[in-house]
C-alpha positions in Angstrom: 9.1 31.8 -14.0 6.9 32.9 -11.1 3.3 31.9 -10.6 0.9 33.6 -12.9 3.5 34.2 -15.6 3.1 32.8 -19.1 5.7 30.4 -20.4 6.6 28.8 -23.7 7.9 25.5 -22.3 7.9 23.6 -19.0 10.0 20.7 -17.9 7.9 17.6 -17.3 5.1 18.5 -19.8 4.7 18.1 -23.5 2.3 17.2 -26.3 1.4 13.8 -27.7 1.1 12.9 -31.3 -2.6 13.8 -31.2 -1.6 17.4 -30.3 -3.2 17.2 -26.8 -1.4 18.4 -23.7 0.3 15.6 -21.7 2.3 15.4 -18.5 5.5 13.4 -19.0 4.9 10.2 -16.9 8.4 10.0 -15.3 7.7 13.3 -13.6 4.1 12.6 -12.6 3.3 13.9 -9.1 0.1 14.2 -7.2 -0.7 16.2 -4.1 0.4 14.7 -0.8 -1.9 15.6 2.1 -0.5 15.1 5.6 -3.1 15.5 8.3 -1.7 17.1 11.5 -2.3 15.2 14.7 -2.8 16.9 18.0 -3.0 20.2 16.2 -2.8 23.4 18.2 -5.4 26.1 18.2 -3.9 29.6 17.7 -5.7 32.7 19.0 -5.4 35.8 16.8 -7.0 38.0 19.5 -3.8 38.3 21.5 -1.2 40.6 20.1 1.4 37.9 20.4 -0.8 35.3 18.6 -0.2 33.0 21.5 -1.1 29.3 21.0 -2.7 26.8 23.1 -3.5 23.1 22.8 -6.9 22.3 21.3 -7.4 19.7 24.0 -8.9 20.9 27.3 -6.8 20.6 30.5 -9.2 18.0 31.8 -8.5 15.8 28.9 -4.8 15.7 29.6 -5.0 15.0 33.3 -5.6 11.7 35.0 -7.6 11.7 38.2 -5.6 10.9 41.3 -8.2 8.4 42.6 -10.1 7.0 39.6 -13.3 5.2 40.5 -13.1 1.4 40.6 -14.6 -0.4 37.7 -18.1 -1.9 38.2 -18.0 -5.5 39.4 -19.6 -8.0 37.0 -22.6 -9.7 38.3 -24.7 -12.6 37.1 -27.8 -10.4 37.1 -26.3 -7.8 34.7 -25.0 -10.5 32.4 -28.5 -12.1 32.3 -30.0 -8.7 31.5 -27.5 -8.1 28.7 -28.3 -11.5 27.2 -32.1 -10.8 27.4 -31.7 -7.5 25.7 -29.4 -8.9 23.1 -32.0 -11.3 21.8 -35.0 -9.1 22.2 -35.7 -7.7 18.7 -38.3 -5.2 20.0 -35.7 -3.7 22.4 -33.0 -3.7 19.8 -35.2 -1.8 17.4 -35.6 0.9 20.1 -31.8 1.2 20.5 -30.2 0.6 17.1 -31.7 3.6 15.2 -29.9 6.0 17.6 -26.4 4.5 17.0 -24.0 5.9 14.4 -23.4 3.9 11.1 -19.8 2.9 12.0 -21.1 1.3 15.3 -23.9 -0.5 13.5 -21.5 -1.9 10.9 -19.4 -3.5 13.7 -22.6 -4.8 15.4 -23.5 -6.8 12.2 -20.8 -9.3 13.1 -22.3 -10.0 16.6 -24.9 -12.5 15.5 -27.1 -13.5 12.5 -30.0 -11.9 14.2 -28.2 -8.5 14.5 -27.0 -8.8 10.9 -30.6 -9.5 9.8 -32.0 -6.5 11.6 -29.2 -4.0 10.6 -29.0 -5.0 7.0 -32.8 -4.8 6.4 -33.6 -1.8 4.1 -36.7 -1.0 6.2 -34.4 -0.5 9.3 -32.0 1.6 7.3 -34.8 4.0 6.2 -35.9 4.1 9.9 -32.3 5.0 10.9 -32.3 7.9 8.4 -35.6 9.2 9.7 -34.3 9.2 13.3 -31.1 10.8 12.2 -32.2 13.4 9.6 -29.3 15.9 10.1 -26.0 14.6 8.9 -22.7 15.9 10.3 -19.6 16.5 8.1 -17.0 13.7 8.6 -14.7 14.8 5.8 -14.3 16.2 2.3 -13.5 14.5 -0.9 -11.1 16.6 -3.0 -11.6 15.9 -6.7 -10.3 17.8 -9.6 -9.7 17.2 -13.3 -7.5 19.9 -15.0 -7.4 19.8 -18.8 -5.6 16.6 -19.8 -3.9 15.9 -16.5 -4.8 12.7 -14.7 -7.8 13.1 -12.4 -6.9 13.6 -8.7 -8.9 12.2 -5.8 -7.9 12.9 -2.2 -9.6 13.9 1.0 -9.5 16.3 4.0 -10.8 15.3 7.4 -11.4 17.9 10.2 -11.7 14.9 12.6 -8.4 13.1 13.4 -10.3 9.9 14.3 -11.6 9.8 10.7 -8.4 10.1 8.7 -7.6 6.4 8.4 -11.1 5.4 7.4 -11.2 8.2 4.8 -8.0 6.9 3.4 -9.5 3.4 3.0 -12.6 4.9 1.4 -10.6 6.8 -1.2 -8.5 3.7 -2.0 -11.7 1.7 -2.5 -13.1 4.2 -4.9 -9.9 4.3 -6.9 -9.9 0.5 -7.2 -13.6 0.0 -7.7 -12.9 -1.3 -11.2 -9.3 -2.6 -10.6 -7.6 0.4 -12.0 -9.1 -0.2 -15.4 -11.1 3.1 -15.4 -10.4 6.8 -14.8 -12.7 8.9 -12.5 -14.0 11.7 -14.7 -16.5 13.1 -12.3 -17.6 12.9 -8.7 -20.5 14.4 -6.7 -21.8 13.7 -3.2 -25.0 14.4 -1.4 -25.9 13.5 2.2 -23.5 10.5 2.3 -24.1 9.0 -1.2 -21.5 9.6 -3.9 -22.1 9.4 -7.7 -19.0 8.7 -9.8 -18.5 8.9 -13.5 -16.0 6.3 -14.7 -14.3 6.4 -18.2 -13.1 3.1 -19.6 -10.4 3.9 -22.2 -12.6 6.7 -23.7 -14.8 4.0 -25.1 -17.4 3.5 -22.4 -18.8 5.6 -19.6 -20.3 4.1 -16.5 -22.1 5.8 -13.6 -21.8 4.3 -10.1 -23.6 5.2 -6.9 -21.5 4.4 -3.9 -22.1 4.5 -0.1 -18.7 4.9 1.5 -20.1 4.2 5.0 -21.4 0.7 4.0 -19.0 0.1 1.1 -22.0 -0.7 -1.1 -22.2 0.4 -4.8 -24.7 0.1 -7.6 -24.0 0.3 -11.3 -26.5 2.7 -13.0 -27.9 1.7 -16.4 -26.1 3.3 -19.3 -27.6 6.1 -21.3 -28.9 5.5 -24.8 -26.4 5.2 -27.6 -27.6 8.4 -29.3 -27.1 10.4 -26.1 -23.7 8.8 -25.5 -22.5 9.7 -29.0 -23.7 13.3 -28.8 -23.1 14.4 -25.2 -21.3 11.9 -22.9 -17.8 13.3 -23.0 -19.1 16.7 -21.8 -21.6 15.4 -19.2 -21.5 16.5 -15.6 -23.1 14.3 -12.9 -25.0 15.3 -9.8 -26.8 13.1 -7.3 -29.7 14.3 -5.2 -30.4 12.2 -2.1 -33.0 13.8 0.2 -33.0 12.7 3.8 -36.7 13.5 4.0 -37.4 10.9 1.3 -34.6 8.4 1.8 -36.2 5.5 -0.1 -35.0 6.9 -3.5 -32.4 9.2 -5.1 -32.1 10.9 -8.4 -29.1 11.5 -10.7 -29.1 14.7 -12.8 -26.7 14.7 -15.8 -26.0 18.2 -17.3 -25.0 17.9 -20.9 -23.4 20.5 -23.2 -25.0 20.1 -26.6 -22.4 19.9 -29.3 -24.7 21.1 -32.0 -26.8 23.7 -30.2 -25.7 26.5 -27.8 -27.6 25.0 -24.9 -27.3 22.7 -21.8 -29.6 19.7 -21.6 -30.7 17.7 -18.6 -31.2 14.0 -18.3 -32.5 12.5 -15.0 -32.2 9.0 -13.6 -34.6 7.9 -10.8 -33.7 4.9 -8.6 -37.5 4.4 -8.2 -38.1 3.8 -11.9 -34.6 2.6 -12.8 -34.6 4.6 -16.1 -33.1 7.8 -17.6 -35.4 10.5 -18.9 -34.4 13.5 -21.0 -36.2 16.7 -20.0 -37.8 19.0 -22.5 -36.4 22.1 -21.0 -32.9 23.5 -21.9 -30.7 26.3 -20.7 -29.1 28.8 -23.0 -25.3 29.1 -22.7 -23.7 32.5 -22.2 -20.0 32.6 -23.1 -19.1 35.0 -20.3 -20.4 32.6 -17.7 -18.5 29.8 -15.9 -21.2 27.4 -14.8 -20.4 25.4 -11.7 -22.7 22.4 -12.6 -20.2 20.0 -11.0 -21.1 21.4 -7.5 -24.9 21.1 -7.4 -26.4 21.7 -3.9 -29.6 20.0 -2.7 -31.7 22.3 -0.7 -35.4 22.7 0.0 -36.0 19.4 -2.0 -34.4 20.8 -5.2 -31.0 21.0 -6.8 -29.2 24.4 -7.1 -26.2 25.6 -9.1 -24.3 28.9 -9.3 -22.2 30.7 -11.8 -19.0 32.6 -11.3 -20.9 35.9 -11.6 -23.3 35.0 -8.8 -26.3 34.0 -10.9 -28.1 30.9 -9.6 -30.3 28.2 -11.1 -32.8 25.8 -9.4 -33.7 22.4 -10.9 -37.1 21.2 -9.6 -36.6 17.4 -9.0 -40.3 16.6 -8.9 -41.2 18.3 -12.2 -37.7 17.8 -13.7 -37.4 21.3 -15.0 -35.6 24.6 -14.2 -37.3 27.1 -11.9 -38.3 30.0 -14.1 -37.2 32.9 -11.8 -34.4 33.1 -9.2 -33.8 36.2 -7.2 -30.6 38.2 -7.8 -28.1 39.0 -5.1 -28.3 42.5 -3.5 -26.0 45.1 -5.0 -23.2 46.0 -2.7 -20.8 48.9 -3.0 -18.1 46.5 -4.1 -20.4 44.4 -6.3 -17.6 43.5 -8.7 -17.2 40.0 -7.1 -17.0 36.3 -7.8 -18.5 33.3 -6.1 -16.1 31.6 -3.7 -18.6 29.3 -2.0 -22.0 27.8 -2.6 -23.5 25.3 -0.1 -25.8 24.6 2.9 -25.3 24.9 6.6 -27.9 24.4 9.4 -30.7 23.9 6.8 -30.0 27.2 5.0 -28.5 27.8 1.5 -25.6 30.2 1.4 -23.8 31.9 -1.5 -20.5 33.6 -0.5 -18.7 36.1 -2.8 -15.5 37.9 -2.6 -14.7 41.3 -4.0 -12.0 41.5 -6.6 -10.7 44.7 -4.8 -11.1 43.4 -1.2 -9.8 39.8 -1.5 -9.9 39.3 2.3 -13.5 40.2 2.8 -16.3 37.6 2.2 -19.9 38.6 1.6 -22.3 36.0 2.9 -25.9 35.7 1.5 -28.7 33.4 2.5 -31.7 32.5 0.3 -35.1 32.7 1.8 -37.1 29.5 1.9 -39.8 31.0 -0.4 -37.1 32.1 -2.9 -38.3 35.7 -2.6 -34.8 37.3 -2.0 -31.2 36.8 -0.9 -30.4 38.3 2.5 -27.0 39.8 3.4 -26.1 37.7 6.5 -22.4 38.6 7.2 -19.4 40.4 6.0 -16.4 38.4 7.2 -13.0 40.1 7.2 -10.1 37.5 7.4 -7.3 40.1 7.2 -6.1 38.9 10.5 -5.0 35.6 8.9 -2.5 37.5 6.8 -0.7 38.5 10.0 -0.3 34.8 10.9 0.6 33.8 7.3 2.3 36.8 5.7 4.0 34.9 3.0 0.7 33.6 1.6 -0.6 37.0 0.5 0.3 37.6 -3.1 -0.7 41.1 -4.1 0.3 40.6 -7.8 -2.2 37.8 -8.5 -5.0 38.9 -10.7 -6.9 35.7 -11.5 -9.3 33.7 -9.4 -7.2 30.5 -8.8 -4.5 32.5 -7.1 -6.6 34.1 -4.4 -4.9 33.5 -1.1 -7.6 31.7 0.9 -10.2 29.4 -0.6 -13.2 28.4 1.4 -14.0 24.6 1.5 -16.7 24.7 4.1 -18.9 27.3 5.8 -20.5 26.2 9.1 -22.9 28.3 11.0 -24.8 27.2 14.1 -28.6 27.4 14.2 -28.6 30.8 15.8 -25.8 32.0 13.6 -23.8 33.2 16.6 -20.8 31.1 15.7 -19.2 30.7 12.2 -16.4 28.4 11.3 -14.6 28.3 8.0 -12.5 25.4 6.6 -10.1 27.0 4.2 -7.4 26.0 1.8 -4.3 28.1 1.4 -0.7 27.7 0.2 0.4 24.3 1.4 -2.1 24.2 4.3 -5.7 23.5 5.2 -7.0 25.3 8.2 -10.2 25.9 10.2 -11.0 29.4 11.4 -13.6 30.2 14.0 -14.5 33.8 13.1 -16.0 34.9 16.4 -13.2 33.6 18.5 -10.5 34.5 15.9 -9.1 31.0 16.5 -7.1 29.1 13.9 -6.3 25.4 13.8 -4.1 23.8 11.1 -5.6 20.6 9.8 -3.2 19.4 7.1 -0.2 20.2 5.0 -0.4 19.9 1.3 2.4 19.3 -1.3 3.5 19.8 -4.2 3.7 23.5 -4.6 2.6 24.3 -8.2 1.7 22.9 -11.6 1.3 24.2 -15.1 -1.7 24.0 -17.5 -2.5 25.2 -21.0 -3.7 28.8 -21.3 -5.2 30.6 -24.3 -2.7 29.1 -26.8 -1.4 25.5 -27.0 2.2 26.7 -26.7 1.6 28.8 -23.5 1.1 27.7 -19.9 0.0 29.3 -16.7 1.0 28.3 -13.2 -1.5 27.2 -10.6 -0.6 26.5 -7.0 -1.5 22.8 -6.7 -1.5 22.9 -2.9 -4.6 25.1 -3.0 -8.0 23.5 -3.5 -11.0 25.6 -4.8 -14.4 25.4 -3.2 -15.9 23.6 -6.1 -13.3 20.8 -5.8 -14.4 19.9 -2.3 -17.3 17.5 -1.8 -18.7 16.9 1.7 -18.8 13.4 3.0 -21.3 12.3 5.7 -21.8 9.0 7.4 -25.1 7.5 6.3 -26.7 4.1 6.6 -28.7 4.6 3.4 -29.5 1.5 1.4 -28.8 1.8 -2.4 
């Protein structure tokens, strides 16, 4: 059957004795992501869609007469030794170096190791480098009873190998004895929910840049029994206050029609349940797994463009949030929610105009959402005509899914990182320039739908916005 069709049976899938959906192990497959090296940039402005190398001509040419290398001298060597042992000078230099360089420098000497590993220095490094840059994306999804999937996408070719090592370390953090049931990242720190044989849940905070992790104290027994299997984890790590972080657990109450919130503070080392709850509405799909830290607080969205703000200082929900402006095609769903350049963006797409994105930005005083852009990506369908599926009528089968929205400070340039059928691309909107970042396989999977005996197809090579978690390099001490 074609994608989107119902089916009564599917090879490679079945039900266990407990009646729960299972994939047959012999046919188990997981997405394979192949990053493209030396990717070309394709311009859609020319009628022929001509392509050119992403590297500039100067990078591919060797000067005819390269300058001779500097001759070593005893004076320069003496100066280097003097600087290398002068802690005051090192403390003027080290805060401006990237985390990967500092990690290598720790092996130079005991003195350098002592300086760089000091928590006070790491907080200084964060203050000097308050704005993080995206190195890659963790791709995490858990669909029904299928095994959890953890992978990555890196827009930077030089970061692919290190991201592969990071993902491998996360998967083997407990020697394959636990499944990853939840993952959330914020400014370089990752909080992971591990499940040990459905008997024990553990939360771990992990810094992929330094390979440090910390086991978070378990929740109380009563809370575990009532809520834990339905809990969603979020971490809030504010670069303006890098000494501490908070973990917010969103719990679906089994006995009342509400969401509850439990907060862990690294400063106190304890969990605390808040007194405030949020009523559940059946027509909403809540994206609590993709909380966004902005303006010092945690924010969430629903599929119908409603938003929530959790005040981290008072540990309660903000009473009022502004609604999005009504557009002429306001029958739309959220297809991205995140930050760029210090601003919070919500991006929706019309169900009638699937190739048009409506970009909204929230004012810092929470007074209203402003309409910032309407981005038409119809030109991409000329480059990828086979991707467009006019018969699809449900959200997962939209043709292009936005993983990242990047706008410069003056908002004159916008770049989108997008997931489509078997590909991940970047698209510079103003220049109409496309760059293919990766190829993704396999093509499709099946999952239960409405009734236990029916399934619906989903294109497994497409990742949704809420399944992509940004990774930044950080030297934060946990």
